[in-house]
C-alpha positions in Angstrom: -106.2 63.6 -95.3 -105.2 66.4 -97.4 -108.5 68.0 -96.8 -108.0 68.5 -93.5 -104.1 69.7 -94.0 -106.3 72.4 -96.1 -108.3 73.2 -93.3 -105.5 73.8 -90.8 -104.1 76.0 -93.1 -107.3 78.1 -93.3 -107.2 78.1 -89.8 -104.1 79.2 -89.1 -102.7 82.9 -90.0 -99.6 82.9 -88.4 -97.9 81.3 -90.9 -98.3 82.3 -94.2 -98.9 79.3 -97.1 -95.5 80.5 -98.7 -94.2 79.8 -95.4 -95.6 76.3 -95.1 -94.4 75.5 -98.6 -90.7 77.0 -98.5 -88.7 73.9 -98.1 -86.6 75.8 -95.7 -89.7 75.5 -92.8 -90.8 71.9 -92.0 -94.3 71.4 -92.1 -94.9 70.4 -88.6 -92.9 73.7 -87.3 -96.1 75.8 -88.0 -97.7 74.2 -84.6 -95.0 75.1 -82.2 -94.2 78.3 -80.4 -90.7 78.2 -80.9 -89.0 78.4 -84.5 -87.1 75.6 -86.0 -83.7 77.6 -85.7 -84.6 77.2 -81.3 -83.0 73.8 -82.0 -82.5 70.6 -83.9 -85.1 68.5 -81.5 -87.4 67.7 -85.2 -84.6 65.9 -86.8 -84.7 63.4 -83.5 -88.0 62.3 -84.5 -87.9 59.4 -87.0 -90.2 59.0 -89.7 -92.8 56.9 -88.3 -93.4 59.2 -85.8 -93.7 62.4 -87.8 -96.2 60.6 -89.4 -97.8 59.6 -86.6 -98.0 63.1 -85.5 -99.6 64.3 -89.2 -102.1 61.9 -88.8 -102.7 62.8 -85.0 -103.0 66.4 -85.9 -105.4 66.0 -88.4 -107.6 64.0 -86.1 -107.3 67.1 -83.5 -108.9 69.6 -86.4 -111.4 67.2 -87.5 -113.2 67.1 -83.9 -113.0 71.3 -84.1 -109.7 71.5 -82.1 -107.6 73.5 -83.8 -108.0 76.6 -81.5 -105.5 74.6 -79.4 -103.3 74.2 -82.0 -103.4 77.5 -82.4 -102.9 78.6 -79.2 -99.8 76.6 -78.6 -98.8 77.7 -81.6 -98.3 81.2 -80.1 -97.7 80.7 -76.7 -95.6 77.3 -74.9 -98.4 76.7 -72.4 -98.4 73.7 -70.2 -102.6 73.2 -70.0 -102.7 73.7 -73.5 -99.9 70.9 -74.6 -101.4 68.4 -72.1 -104.9 68.9 -73.5 -103.3 68.2 -77.3 -101.4 65.2 -76.0 -104.6 63.7 -74.5 -106.4 64.4 -77.8 -103.4 62.7 -79.6 -105.2 59.5 -78.1 -101.7 57.2 -78.6 -99.0 57.6 -76.2 -96.6 57.0 -78.9 -97.8 59.9 -80.7 -98.4 62.3 -78.0 -94.7 61.2 -77.1 -93.5 62.3 -80.5 -95.4 65.7 -80.4 -93.5 66.3 -76.7 -89.9 65.7 -77.8 -90.7 67.9 -81.3 -92.6 71.0 -78.9 -89.6 71.5 -76.0 -87.2 73.0 -78.4 -86.1 76.1 -75.2 -84.1 74.0 -72.7 -84.1 77.6 -70.3 -85.5 77.3 -67.1 -88.6 78.6 -67.6 -89.4 75.9 -69.9 -88.3 73.2 -67.5 -90.4 74.6 -64.8 -93.0 74.5 -67.7 -92.3 71.0 -68.5 -92.3 70.0 -64.7 -95.8 71.4 -64.6 -97.1 69.4 -67.6 -95.8 66.0 -66.0 -98.2 67.4 -63.2 -101.1 67.6 -65.0 -100.2 64.4 -66.6 -100.3 62.7 -63.6 -103.0 64.0 -62.3 -105.3 63.3 -65.4 -103.8 59.3 -64.3 -101.6 59.6 -67.6 -98.5 58.3 -65.5 -96.7 57.2 -67.8 -97.0 60.2 -70.3 -95.7 62.1 -67.0 -92.4 59.6 -67.3 -92.2 60.3 -70.7 -91.8 63.9 -70.0 -89.6 64.3 -67.7 -87.5 61.4 -69.4 -86.9 63.7 -72.3 -86.4 66.7 -70.1 -83.7 65.2 -68.2 -82.1 63.4 -71.2 -82.0 66.9 -73.1 -80.7 69.3 -70.5 -78.4 66.5 -68.9 -76.8 65.6 -66.0 -75.7 68.6 -64.5 -79.2 70.5 -64.4 -81.0 67.3 -63.4 -81.2 68.2 -60.0 -82.8 71.0 -61.6 -85.9 69.2 -62.5 -86.2 67.6 -59.2 -86.7 70.5 -57.3 -89.4 72.3 -59.6 -91.2 68.7 -59.1 -90.9 68.3 -55.4 -92.3 72.3 -54.8 -95.6 72.2 -54.5 -96.4 69.2 -56.3 -99.4 68.4 -53.6 -101.8 70.2 -55.6 -101.5 67.8 -58.6 -100.0 64.4 -56.7 -99.0 62.5 -53.9 -95.2 62.2 -52.9 -95.7 58.4 -54.0 -96.5 59.3 -57.5 -94.0 62.5 -57.8 -91.0 60.2 -56.4 -92.2 57.0 -58.2 -91.9 59.5 -61.7 -88.9 60.9 -60.8 -86.6 57.7 -60.0 -88.3 55.9 -63.2 -87.3 58.7 -65.7 -84.1 58.9 -64.3 -83.9 55.2 -64.8 -85.3 55.6 -68.5 -81.9 57.9 -69.2 -79.3 55.6 -67.7 -78.4 57.7 -64.4 -78.5 55.2 -61.7 -77.0 57.8 -59.0 -79.6 59.9 -59.7 -82.3 57.3 -58.5 -80.8 56.4 -55.9 -80.7 59.7 -54.5 -84.7 59.6 -55.4 -85.3 56.4 -53.7 -83.0 57.5 -50.6 -85.3 60.4 -49.9 -88.5 58.1 -50.6 -87.2 56.4 -47.5 -86.6 59.4 -45.8 -90.2 60.9 -46.4 -91.4 57.3 -45.4 -92.9 56.6 -49.0 -92.8 52.7 -50.0 -90.7 52.4 -53.2 -92.5 50.2 -56.3 -90.6 46.9 -55.9 -90.4 47.3 -59.7 -89.2 50.2 -59.7 -86.0 49.1 -57.5 -85.8 45.8 -60.0 -85.1 48.3 -62.9 -83.1 50.3 -60.8 -80.8 46.9 -59.9 -80.7 45.7 -63.8 -78.9 49.1 -64.2 -76.2 49.2 -61.5 -75.6 45.6 -62.6 -75.5 46.7 -66.3 -72.8 49.6 -65.6 -70.8 47.3 -62.6 -72.0 49.1 -59.5 -71.7 46.1 -57.3 -70.9 48.0 -54.3 -74.3 50.2 -54.8 -76.0 46.0 -55.6 -75.4 45.1 -51.9 -76.0 48.1 -50.2 -79.3 48.8 -52.3 -80.0 44.9 -51.2 -79.2 45.4 -47.6 -81.9 48.7 -47.5 -84.8 46.2 -49.4 -83.7 43.8 -46.4 -83.9 46.2 -43.6 -86.6 48.4 -44.7 -89.4 48.3 -47.3 -90.1 46.6 -50.0 -88.3 42.9 -49.4 -87.1 41.5 -52.0 -89.2 38.9 -53.8 -88.3 36.3 -56.0 -88.1 38.1 -59.0 -85.8 40.3 -57.5 -83.6 36.9 -56.6 -83.8 36.0 -60.2 -82.8 39.7 -61.7 -79.8 39.6 -59.1 -78.5 36.2 -60.5 -79.2 37.1 -64.2 -77.3 40.5 -63.6 -74.8 38.7 -61.9 -74.4 35.5 -64.6 -74.4 37.5 -67.1 -71.2 39.2 -66.2 -69.3 36.4 -65.8 -69.6 36.1 -61.9 -71.6 32.6 -61.8 -70.4 32.0 -58.2 -72.4 34.7 -56.6 -75.7 33.8 -59.4 -74.9 30.5 -57.5 -74.4 32.2 -54.2 -77.3 34.2 -54.1 -79.3 30.5 -55.4 -78.6 29.1 -52.5 -79.4 31.7 -49.6 -82.6 32.4 -51.1 -84.7 30.4 -49.1 -82.5 32.5 -45.5 -85.3 35.7 -47.4 -88.3 33.5 -47.3 -88.0 33.0 -51.4 -87.9 29.5 -53.0 -85.5 29.4 -55.8 -88.3 28.4 -58.9 -87.8 27.1 -62.4 -86.6 30.3 -63.8 -84.0 30.6 -61.1 -82.0 27.2 -61.7 -83.0 27.7 -65.3 -80.6 30.8 -65.4 -77.8 29.3 -63.7 -78.0 26.0 -65.4 -78.1 28.2 -68.8 -74.7 30.0 -67.6 -72.9 27.4 -67.2 -73.7 26.2 -70.1 -73.2 28.9 -71.9 -69.5 29.1 -70.1 -68.9 25.8 -71.4 -69.3 23.8 -68.1 -72.3 21.4 -69.0 -71.4 18.9 -66.4 -71.9 21.3 -63.6 -75.5 22.1 -65.7 -76.5 18.6 -65.4 -75.9 18.6 -61.8 -77.7 21.8 -61.4 -80.4 19.9 -63.2 -80.2 16.4 -60.8 -79.8 19.3 -58.0 -83.2 21.0 -58.8 -85.2 17.6 -59.5 -84.1 16.7 -56.0 -85.2 19.4 -54.6 -88.7 18.9 -55.8 -88.9 21.6 -58.4 -89.7 20.1 -62.0 -87.4 20.6 -65.0 -89.3 23.0 -68.1 -89.1 22.2 -71.3 -86.4 25.3 -71.4 -84.1 23.3 -69.2 -84.1 20.4 -71.0 -83.7 22.2 -74.4 -80.6 24.3 -72.7 -78.8 21.4 -71.6 -79.6 19.5 -75.1 -78.3 22.0 -77.5 -75.0 22.2 -74.8 -74.5 18.8 -75.0 -75.0 18.7 -79.2 -72.8 21.9 -79.5 -69.8 19.8 -77.2 -71.1 16.7 -79.6 -72.0 14.7 -77.0 -74.8 13.2 -79.1 -74.7 10.0 -76.7 -75.9 12.0 -73.4 -77.5 14.7 -75.7 -80.0 12.3 -76.6 -80.4 10.4 -73.0 -81.8 13.2 -72.0 -84.0 13.7 -74.6 -85.3 10.2 -73.8 -85.9 11.3 -70.8 -88.5 14.1 -70.6 -91.1 11.8 -71.0 -90.0 10.2 -67.8 -90.1 13.7 -66.2 -93.7 14.6 -67.4 -92.7 17.4 -69.8 -94.1 17.3 -73.3 -91.6 18.1 -76.4 -92.0 20.7 -78.1 -90.5 21.5 -81.9 -88.0 23.8 -80.2 -86.2 20.6 -78.5 -87.0 18.8 -81.6 -85.0 20.8 -83.9 -82.5 20.9 -81.6 -81.6 17.6 -81.4 -82.0 17.4 -84.9 -79.6 19.9 -85.9 -77.1 18.0 -83.7 -77.7 15.3 -85.7 -77.4 16.5 -89.0 -74.2 18.6 -88.6 -72.2 15.4 -86.9 -73.6 14.2 -90.6 -76.0 11.4 -89.2 -78.7 12.6 -91.7 -80.2 8.9 -91.0 -81.4 9.6 -87.3 -82.2 12.9 -88.1 -84.6 11.8 -90.5 -85.9 9.3 -87.6 -86.8 11.9 -85.4 -88.5 13.7 -87.8 -90.8 11.0 -88.6 -91.1 10.5 -84.8 -92.0 13.9 -84.5 -94.6 13.9 -86.8 -96.1 10.6 -85.7 -96.8 12.6 -82.4 -98.7 15.4 -83.6 -95.6 17.8 -83.4 -96.0 20.6 -86.2 -92.4 20.7 -87.8 -91.2 24.5 -88.9 -89.7 26.3 -91.2 -86.6 26.2 -88.8 -87.0 22.0 -89.0 -86.6 22.0 -92.9 -84.1 24.5 -92.7 -82.0 21.7 -90.8 -83.1 18.8 -92.8 -81.9 20.7 -96.3 -79.1 21.6 -94.9 -78.2 18.0 -94.0 -78.8 16.5 -97.0 -75.8 16.3 -99.7 -77.6 14.9 -102.5 -79.9 17.8 -104.1 -82.4 16.0 -105.5 -83.7 15.2 -101.4 -83.0 18.2 -100.3 -85.3 19.5 -103.2 -87.4 16.8 -101.7 -87.9 18.3 -98.1 -88.2 21.5 -99.7 -91.4 20.4 -101.5 -92.5 19.0 -98.6 -91.9 22.5 -96.7 -94.2 23.7 -99.8 -96.8 21.7 -99.3 -96.9 21.9 -95.6 -98.3 25.3 -96.0 -94.5 26.6 -94.6 -93.1 29.8 -96.3 -89.1 29.4 -97.7 -87.3 31.8 -95.9 -84.4 33.6 -96.6 -82.2 30.9 -94.8 -84.3 27.7 -96.6 -83.6 29.3 -100.0 -79.4 30.4 -99.2 -79.0 26.8 -98.4 -80.2 25.2 -101.6 -78.5 28.0 -103.5 -75.0 27.0 -102.0 -75.8 23.6 -102.6 -76.3 24.0 -106.1 -73.1 26.0 -106.5 -70.8 23.5 -104.4 -72.2 20.7 -106.9 -71.7 23.0 -109.5 -75.0 23.1 -110.8 -74.6 27.1 -111.1 -77.8 27.2 -113.7 -80.1 25.6 -110.9 -78.3 28.0 -108.8 -79.8 31.2 -110.5 -83.1 29.9 -111.1 -83.4 29.6 -107.1 -82.2 33.2 -107.4 -85.1 34.1 -109.4 -87.7 32.0 -107.3 -86.9 33.4 -104.6 -87.5 37.3 -106.3 -90.9 35.4 -107.1 -91.3 34.7 -103.6 -91.3 38.0 -102.0 -87.9 37.5 -100.7 -85.0 39.6 -101.3 -81.7 38.0 -101.6 -79.3 39.7 -98.9 -75.5 39.7 -98.8 -75.1 35.8 -98.0 -77.2 35.5 -100.9 -74.7 37.0 -103.0 -71.4 35.6 -101.2 -72.9 32.4 -102.1 -73.8 32.6 -105.5 -69.5 35.0 -105.8 -68.0 31.3 -104.4 -70.1 28.9 -106.8 -68.9 31.2 -109.6 -65.5 30.9 -108.4 -65.6 27.4 -108.1 -66.6 27.0 -111.6 -64.1 29.2 -112.7 -66.4 31.9 -114.0 -63.9 34.6 -112.2 -65.5 37.8 -114.7 -69.1 36.6 -114.1 -68.4 36.8 -110.3 -66.5 39.8 -110.5 -69.1 41.4 -112.1 -71.3 40.6 -108.9 -69.4 43.7 -107.7 -70.6 45.9 -109.3 -74.3 44.6 -109.3 -74.1 44.9 -106.0 -73.2 48.5 -105.5 -76.0 49.2 -107.9 -78.6 47.5 -105.8 -77.7 49.3 -103.1 -76.6 46.5 -101.3 -72.9 47.0 -99.5 -70.0 43.9 -99.8 -68.7 42.8 -96.5 -65.3 41.5 -96.2 -66.3 38.1 -96.7 -67.7 39.3 -100.6 -64.0 40.6 -101.2 -62.3 37.7 -99.4 -64.4 35.7 -101.9 -63.6 37.1 -104.9 -60.0 37.9 -104.4 -59.3 34.0 -103.5 -61.3 32.9 -106.6 -59.2 35.8 -108.9 -56.2 34.4 -107.5 -56.7 30.8 -108.3 -57.2 32.0 -111.9 -55.1 34.7 -113.1 -52.4 36.0 -109.8 -52.2 39.5 -112.5 -56.2 39.7 -112.1 -56.1 39.3 -108.6 -54.3 42.1 -108.2 -56.1 44.3 -110.1 -58.9 43.3 -108.4 -57.3 44.4 -105.3 -56.6 48.1 -106.5 -60.3 48.0 -107.5 -61.1 47.4 -104.0 -58.9 49.6 -102.5 -60.1 52.2 -104.2 -63.8 51.1 -103.0 -62.5 52.3 -99.5 -62.0 48.2 -98.3 -60.3 47.4 -95.7 -58.3 44.4 -96.0 -58.4 41.9 -93.0 -55.7 39.5 -92.1 -57.6 36.6 -94.5 -57.1 39.1 -97.4 -53.6 39.1 -96.8 -53.4 34.8 -95.9 -55.0 34.4 -99.2 -52.7 36.8 -101.1 -49.5 35.6 -100.0 -50.8 32.0 -100.5 -51.4 32.4 -103.9 -47.9 34.0 -104.4 -45.9 31.0 -102.8 -48.2 28.5 -104.5 -47.6 29.8 -107.9 -43.7 30.0 -107.5 -43.7 33.9 -107.0 -42.3 34.1 -102.9 -40.3 37.1 -103.5 -43.8 38.7 -104.5 -45.3 37.5 -101.3 -42.4 38.8 -99.3 -42.9 42.0 -101.5 -46.6 42.1 -100.6 -46.3 41.5 -96.9 -43.5 44.2 -96.6 -46.1 46.7 -98.7 -49.4 45.4 -96.3 -46.8 46.0 -93.0 -46.1 49.8 -94.6 -50.1 50.6 -93.7 -50.2 49.1 -90.0 -51.5 46.3 -91.5 -51.9 43.4 -89.2 -50.6 40.2 -89.2 -51.3 36.9 -87.5 -49.4 33.3 -87.0 -50.5 31.8 -90.2 -49.4 35.2 -92.3 -45.7 34.6 -90.6 -45.6 30.8 -91.5 -46.7 32.5 -95.0 -43.7 35.0 -95.0 -41.9 31.7 -93.3 -42.5 29.4 -96.3 -41.5 32.1 -98.9 -38.3 32.9 -97.2 -37.2 29.6 -97.0 -38.2 28.9 -100.8 -35.9 31.5 -101.6 -33.2 30.7 -99.3 -32.9 26.8 -101.0 -32.3 28.9 -104.8 -28.5 28.5 -105.1 -28.4 31.4 -106.6 -29.0 33.6 -104.1 -26.3 35.8 -102.7 -25.3 35.0 -99.2 -25.6 39.0 -97.9 -29.7 38.9 -99.7 -29.7 35.9 -97.6 -29.0 37.6 -94.2 -30.9 40.7 -95.3 -34.1 38.9 -96.0 -33.5 36.5 -92.8 -33.3 39.7 -90.7 -36.1 41.6 -92.4 -38.4 38.3 -91.3 -36.8 38.0 -88.0 -37.5 41.4 -87.1 -41.7 41.4 -89.3 -42.0 37.8 -86.9 -41.1 39.4 -83.5 -43.0 42.8 -84.2 -46.1 40.3 -83.0 -44.6 39.2 -80.2 -43.1 42.4 -78.9 -44.1 45.6 -77.1 -43.0 48.7 -75.4 -39.7 49.1 -77.2 -39.6 50.9 -80.4 -36.3 49.8 -83.2 -36.5 51.0 -86.8 -34.7 49.1 -89.4 -34.4 50.6 -93.3 -32.8 50.5 -96.0 -32.0 47.0 -97.9 -28.6 47.0 -100.1 -29.3 47.8 -103.9 -27.9 44.5 -105.2 -30.8 42.2 -103.1 -32.9 41.1 -106.3 -36.4 41.9 -105.0 -39.3 43.6 -106.3 -38.8 46.7 -103.7 -35.9 48.4 -102.8 -36.7 50.1 -99.5 -38.2 47.9 -96.8 -39.3 50.2 -93.9 -40.2 47.8 -90.4 -41.1 49.2 -86.8 -41.2 46.5 -84.6 -42.5 46.7 -80.8 -40.1 45.1 -78.3 -41.1 43.5 -74.9 -37.7 42.2 -74.2 -35.0 44.4 -73.4 -33.3 44.1 -76.5 -31.8 46.5 -79.1 -30.4 45.0 -82.3 -27.3 46.8 -83.6 -26.5 46.9 -87.4 -22.7 46.7 -87.5 -20.8 46.6 -91.3 -17.8 44.1 -91.1 -14.2 44.2 -92.2 -15.1 41.9 -95.4 -18.6 43.4 -96.1 -20.4 40.8 -97.0 -22.5 40.5 -94.2 -23.9 41.9 -91.4 -23.4 41.2 -87.5 -26.9 41.7 -85.5 -25.6 41.7 -81.8 -28.4 42.3 -79.8 -27.6 43.8 -76.1 -29.7 44.3 -73.1 -31.1 47.5 -72.1 -31.9 47.9 -68.4 -36.1 47.1 -68.5 -36.9 49.6 -66.0 -35.4 52.3 -66.9 -36.4 52.4 -70.7 -39.8 52.9 -71.1 -41.0 54.1 -74.2 -38.0 55.7 -76.6 -38.9 55.8 -80.1 -35.7 55.6 -82.4 -35.1 58.1 -85.2 -34.8 55.6 -88.5 -31.4 57.2 -90.0 -30.6 55.0 -93.3 -28.0 56.3 -95.6 -25.1 55.0 -98.2 -21.7 55.4 -96.7 -19.1 55.6 -99.4 -15.5 54.5 -98.0 -12.6 54.5 -100.3 -12.5 51.9 -103.2 -15.6 50.9 -102.6 -18.5 51.3 -104.4 -22.1 51.9 -102.8 -23.6 49.1 -105.2 -21.9 47.0 -103.0 -21.5 48.3 -100.0 -24.1 49.9 -98.1 -23.2 51.1 -94.4 -26.7 50.3 -92.4 -26.8 51.5 -89.0 -29.4 53.6 -87.0 -29.6 56.7 -85.2 -30.3 55.3 -81.9 -30.6 57.2 -79.2 -28.8 54.7 -76.5 -25.8 56.2 -78.3 -27.1 60.1 -78.3 -25.0 60.8 -74.6 -21.5 60.4 -74.6 -19.1 58.5 -74.0 -21.9 56.2 -76.3 -22.0 58.5 -79.1 -18.1 58.6 -79.5 -17.2 55.2 -79.6 -19.9 54.8 -82.4 -18.1 57.6 -83.8 -14.7 56.1 -83.7 -16.0 53.0 -84.4 -17.4 54.7 -88.0 -13.9 56.0 -88.7 -12.4 52.8 -88.2 -14.8 51.1 -90.2 -14.3 48.7 -86.8 -17.5 48.3 -84.8 -16.9 45.6 -81.9 -20.8 46.2 -80.2 -19.0 43.9 -77.5 -17.1 46.6 -75.6 -19.9 49.1 -75.5 -22.0 48.9 -72.1 -25.6 50.4 -72.6 -27.3 51.4 -68.9 -29.7 53.5 -70.4 -31.8 56.3 -68.4 -34.4 57.4 -70.7 -33.8 61.0 -69.1 -31.3 61.8 -70.4 -32.1 62.1 -73.9 -35.1 64.6 -73.3 -34.2 67.1 -75.6 -31.0 65.8 -77.1 -30.3 65.9 -81.3 -29.7 62.2 -82.2 -28.4 63.2 -85.2 -24.5 61.1 -85.8 
């Protein structure tokens, strides 16, 4: 290899060895007619492609064709490029070299690439030609793709037929996902009396179904019926599969029924598609009906048919019907294989019937059906006693099957559940010795084992080991460590939380629930409310479980006889608003600032909630100043579209009252921004009496444009 490189450097005087050795120039750039600054084409190649190009160029030099490389480095010549792509031999290598060489997207160069495609097609290298045109179209974009069509059609008869060039264009458009352009080429085919390829039309059907252009699908189907080629069984199967994948199962089933009208007979693949689609949607009874209909029409089910339905029945927990169908395999004249045995054994294992699973395993071996690694993994996971699991592991080893990552993870998890961390650690070392590298799942299982064994420090230490090993911890890792730390020392969990946040870990709702649950369990409901508020400040999502935890925390505080009435009311208002936040949409209300004498671990509660009901909470001070009246007023739902209520929370001092026990809450509502409502609100402030029932609210959002809402 190095000798070939030296020979290349000797033959090329275009670039000096100093330039070749420089870091700024890619080694392969010396063979190209354009400088490395023309485009970033080289960055589109992966390491494997670059290596293949280097090896291919070395072979070209070895067969004494280096003059072609030298000529191409001076000028982008279509004929020279075609010859080089031929000499590279492998289609993958030739395409990689073209991607590297195509850097100038000018009209002249695009035309030259079309000449390259014509010459490749003339040499019976049509797939190479499709690769070239696909690359050009993808690089220049949809807006210029018509240029390629014009260049390819003009003068193409010197190189290839109408059918050849149009097929190349159509498949190239399909390769880059341009369905509309492919349809235009297809119409051109019918216009010039060229019979399109059935396989190309089937690919077009797949693309149209994937993007959801059902109108074009039916139009194309109608054109196939009226013109050529006529729909085949494969076409119908592909259409049925496409509609079923989109969830349009009724259309797929209807197509199966009408196949015979188009001289096509549903085969086992057709029925398997419909049966599998029903199983995926949980309609196992319907799948069984289709299976019976399949047999009645004379179509013999395959082992795939049985496996699909048996697997669905096992997932539903219907093991009686699954076993009945499994036993009917022999009556149908179908030979069972390892896959269906694995399916039924896995069903028994997950239902806790390990005895039945072992019986099937023995039956499997007696019939000469060899168990595979999946079989042993299922059985190992089903044995709750580690000595029995190890017996299966040794049997797997004696069978000549290599344990994989799933096998080791299952055994490590079993030892961790049995609190045998030493054996789990031994299996981790055994993994390395077997050439199997532990993945993040292994480390998560291992960390969970340390947490269960109350070895929290060792579990946390694993986090640093993962980072050093280049393994990215996932949410399961963080939540496992956090749950273990919370169960040990809560302050340690808070320190760990801070560390995780510094590592750019984004907590999810499970993280929140773990933390808040442990606060409540350890008798600190106030801190649960505090952390709930802190997480809400960073726009963190809560789920139903979170609200239940917060509700328990609030009720724990409420039971305390020392809790002030006003404090309870304020906390209740905060929690109610928090709970409503997830239920309400399209209306914004902001409530701020709890009184200073509320004995919580936080001073300011910030909560922004969104209402989907037309209500606005108005907080007012009562004469007694001991509690707040929360009054909801209906707002005209259609007229109030989306109004952001700017928060304004500040203490209002009145004569003879201190700031510590009197804090007037009010929100700068846009509702009161237009007189006379604003006047009523200010008058109510002056009199320290605010009867919200006297204010009639009928809001038109347009009246608030450009209004200053400061009271």
